[in-house]
C-alpha positions in Angstrom: 0.2 0.0 0.0 3.4 2.5 -0.7 1.8 4.2 -3.6 -0.4 7.2 -3.2 -1.9 10.0 -5.6 -1.3 13.9 -4.8 -2.3 16.5 -7.2 -2.0 14.6 -10.2 1.0 12.5 -9.6 1.5 8.8 -8.5 4.3 8.5 -5.9 5.8 6.4 -2.7 4.0 7.4 0.6 7.0 8.6 2.0 7.5 11.4 -0.9 3.9 12.8 -0.5 4.1 16.2 1.2 1.4 18.9 1.9 1.8 22.3 3.2 1.3 22.7 6.9 -0.7 26.1 5.8 -3.2 23.9 3.9 -6.7 24.4 5.3 -7.3 20.7 5.4 -4.6 20.4 8.1 -5.6 23.7 9.7 -9.3 23.7 9.8 -10.2 20.1 8.6 -11.7 22.2 5.3 -12.3 19.6 2.8 -14.5 16.8 1.9 -13.6 12.8 1.8 -15.0 9.6 0.5 -13.9 5.8 0.9 -14.9 3.5 -1.9 -14.6 -0.7 -1.5 -13.0 -2.6 -4.1 -13.0 -6.3 -3.9 -10.9 -8.0 -6.8 -10.7 -4.5 -8.8 -14.3 -4.0 -8.6 -15.5 -0.6 -7.0 -18.6 -0.8 -5.3 -20.8 2.0 -5.3 -18.4 4.0 -7.3 -21.1 6.5 -8.9 -23.1 7.0 -5.7 -19.7 8.1 -4.1 -18.7 10.4 -6.4 -22.1 11.9 -6.5 -21.7 12.5 -2.9 -18.7 14.0 -3.0 -19.4 16.5 -5.7 -22.2 17.6 -3.6 -20.2 17.9 -0.6 -17.8 20.0 -2.4 -20.3 22.3 -3.5 -21.8 22.6 0.1 -18.6 23.9 1.4 -18.0 26.1 -1.5 -14.9 24.0 -2.8 -14.6 24.7 -6.8 -13.1 21.4 -8.1 -13.4 20.1 -11.1 -12.8 16.3 -11.7 -15.0 14.2 -13.7 -16.0 10.8 -12.8 -14.0 9.3 -15.4 -11.0 10.9 -13.6 -11.7 9.8 -10.3 -12.4 6.1 -11.7 -8.8 6.6 -13.4 -7.4 7.3 -10.1 -8.9 4.6 -8.4 -8.3 2.0 -10.6 -4.7 3.1 -10.9 -4.2 2.9 -7.4 -5.6 -0.4 -6.8 -3.3 -1.4 -9.7 -0.3 -0.2 -8.1 -0.9 -1.5 -4.7 -1.4 -5.0 -3.5 -4.4 -6.5 -2.2 -7.6 -7.8 -3.2 -9.7 -6.0 -0.5 -9.0 -2.8 -0.7 -10.6 0.7 0.7 -9.7 3.8 -1.8 -9.7 6.9 0.3 -10.5 10.3 -1.8 -9.7 13.4 0.0 -10.0 16.9 -1.5 -9.2 20.1 0.7 -9.6 23.8 0.0 -5.8 23.9 -0.2 -2.8 25.9 1.1 -2.9 29.6 1.5 -0.1 32.1 2.9 -1.5 32.7 6.1 -4.3 31.2 8.8 -7.6 33.0 8.3 -11.1 31.8 8.8 -12.7 32.9 5.7 -12.6 31.0 2.5 -9.6 32.3 0.3 -9.7 33.2 -3.2 -7.8 31.7 -5.7 -5.8 28.8 -4.5 -5.9 25.5 -5.9 -7.7 22.5 -3.9 -5.4 19.9 -2.5 -6.3 16.5 -3.8 -5.1 13.1 -2.0 -5.9 9.5 -2.2 -4.7 6.2 -1.3 -5.6 2.4 -0.7 -5.9 0.5 2.5 -6.5 -3.1 3.2 -10.1 -3.8 4.3 -12.0 -7.3 5.5 -12.9 -9.6 2.4 -16.6 -9.0 1.4 -19.0 -10.2 4.1 -21.1 -13.4 3.5 -24.5 -14.1 4.8 -23.4 -16.8 7.0 -24.2 -16.6 11.1 -21.4 -18.7 11.5 -18.7 -16.3 9.5 -19.9 -13.0 10.5 -18.7 -10.7 13.3 -20.9 -9.7 15.8 -20.7 -5.9 17.0 -21.0 -4.8 20.7 -21.6 -1.2 20.7 -22.2 1.3 23.5 -24.7 4.1 23.3 -24.0 8.1 24.1 -25.9 11.4 23.3 -25.0 12.8 20.2 -22.3 15.7 20.9 -21.4 16.4 17.1 -22.1 19.5 14.9 -25.5 19.9 13.1 -24.3 19.4 9.6 -23.5 15.6 9.6 -25.1 15.3 6.5 -21.5 16.7 4.6 -18.8 14.1 4.8 -16.2 16.5 6.2 -12.8 15.6 7.1 -13.1 17.6 10.2 -14.2 14.1 12.0 -12.8 15.1 15.7 -16.5 14.6 17.0 -17.1 11.4 15.5 -13.5 10.3 16.6 -14.1 11.4 20.2 -17.4 9.1 20.1 -15.8 6.2 18.6 -12.9 6.2 21.0 -15.6 6.2 24.1 -16.8 2.9 23.0 -13.5 1.4 21.9 -12.2 2.5 25.2 -14.9 0.1 27.1 -14.2 -2.8 24.6 -16.9 -2.0 22.1 -16.9 -1.8 18.1 -18.7 1.3 17.9 -20.9 3.7 19.7 -24.5 4.4 18.7 -25.5 8.0 19.1 -29.1 9.8 20.1 -30.3 12.9 20.2 -32.0 15.0 22.8 -35.2 13.7 21.9 -33.9 10.2 22.8 -34.0 9.2 19.1 -31.1 7.2 17.6 -29.3 9.1 15.1 -26.5 7.2 13.6 -23.3 5.1 14.8 -19.8 7.2 15.1 -19.0 6.1 11.7 -21.9 3.9 10.4 -25.5 4.6 9.7 -27.9 2.3 12.3 -31.1 0.1 11.8 -33.5 -1.8 14.0 -35.4 -4.8 12.8 -38.7 -5.3 14.5 -41.2 -8.1 13.7 -39.1 -8.6 10.2 -39.6 -4.9 9.3 -36.0 -2.9 8.8 -36.4 0.6 10.2 -34.0 3.3 10.0 -34.0 7.5 10.5 -35.0 9.4 7.9 -31.8 11.7 6.2 -31.4 15.2 7.9 -28.7 17.5 9.4 -28.1 14.9 11.8 -27.1 11.8 9.8 -24.6 11.1 6.7 -26.3 9.8 3.9 -24.5 6.5 3.6 -24.1 5.2 0.4 -24.2 1.5 1.8 -27.6 2.9 3.3 -28.8 4.2 0.1 -28.2 1.0 -2.0 -29.4 -1.5 0.9 -32.5 0.3 1.2 -33.2 0.5 -2.6 -32.0 -3.3 -2.9 -34.7 -4.1 -0.2 -37.4 -2.2 -1.9 -36.8 -3.2 -5.3 -36.9 -7.0 -3.7 -40.0 -6.2 -2.0 -39.8 -9.4 0.5 -38.4 -7.4 3.5 -40.7 -4.1 4.5 -38.6 -0.9 4.8 -39.5 2.2 7.0 -37.5 5.3 7.4 -38.8 6.9 10.3 -37.6 7.9 13.8 -36.5 5.6 16.0 -36.5 6.0 20.0 -33.6 4.5 21.9 -36.6 2.5 23.8 -37.0 0.7 20.6 -33.4 0.2 20.0 -33.3 -1.6 23.4 -36.4 -3.8 22.4 -35.3 -4.6 18.7 -35.4 -8.2 17.4 -32.1 -7.2 15.4 -29.8 -4.1 15.2 -27.4 -3.3 12.1 -24.8 -0.8 11.3 -23.9 -0.2 7.6 -20.4 1.2 6.1 -18.9 1.0 3.0 -16.4 -1.3 4.5 -18.7 -3.4 6.9 -21.6 -3.7 4.7 -24.3 -4.8 6.8 -22.7 -5.4 10.4 -25.0 -7.2 12.9 -24.8 -5.6 16.8 -25.4 -8.5 19.0 -24.9 -6.4 22.4 -25.6 -2.8 23.4 -24.3 -1.3 26.7 -23.6 -4.9 27.8 -27.0 -6.4 27.2 -27.8 -8.6 24.2 -29.9 -7.7 21.3 -32.9 -9.9 20.8 -31.9 -13.3 21.4 -28.2 -12.3 21.3 -27.2 -13.5 18.0 -27.2 -12.8 14.6 -30.6 -12.7 13.3 -32.6 -14.3 10.5 -33.4 -11.2 8.5 -29.6 -10.0 8.6 -28.9 -13.4 6.8 -31.8 -12.7 4.0 -30.6 -8.6 3.8 -26.8 -9.5 3.4 -27.8 -12.0 0.7 -29.7 -9.6 -1.3 -27.2 -6.9 -0.7 -24.2 -9.7 -1.8 -26.2 -10.1 -5.1 -26.9 -6.8 -6.2 -24.4 -4.5 -4.6 -22.2 -4.7 -8.1 -25.1 -2.7 -10.0 -24.2 0.6 -8.3 
């Protein structure tokens, strides 16, 4: 994983240099994406790039890079680095200014950085092989624009660390109304009486690409009912199943919340069916 992309060039990681005056370093002023690649096949490439373009527009970074150019970067990095299961990290910051000043500067070039890292093999719909997640819960204390996939992730990192330091795999967050928002690095769902339920998208929640694909796949198949609505933490604790989704995890079943079992304490049957459907259709996006 030693070859990276920086501002138009491919180079060994140790040769990649970015100015300490870069606003990505000073302010977290940028947008990023992570796209999974299995055996050279990018999963959800189109929706990922659409979200990156939208995110750049939302924070006023003018960077003109076509989907074909992004695909070339992703595929070239995958080819130049060994590994069958890779996460491709794409990062665009506003660029380096000559001074530290909060307002957006004029006439500076964006900084574009990309690299790949190893991810686990694609999950399979097998209860005996899937990893069951243990999670903590806490009130969501992040900023109110979580719909933007900003590189300024300190709030998410602190929430993740809270769960990690207690031996958990993730932290599920809830708002001041005691409603689930998402995980610190994942979207979140419950299953009750065979229905998959997840909070609707708003400023509290990242519009996850795996979320987009999963809900679309389930609705097109029609055998599993889907609802997007507020979910209380009482519902979370009384759910039959709880899931997390992200690009590198796909659909991760949660088996324990705050030290208590979810449902019967094991991976649920609805997860098996949903993961089966997702695995069969994910290459269509």
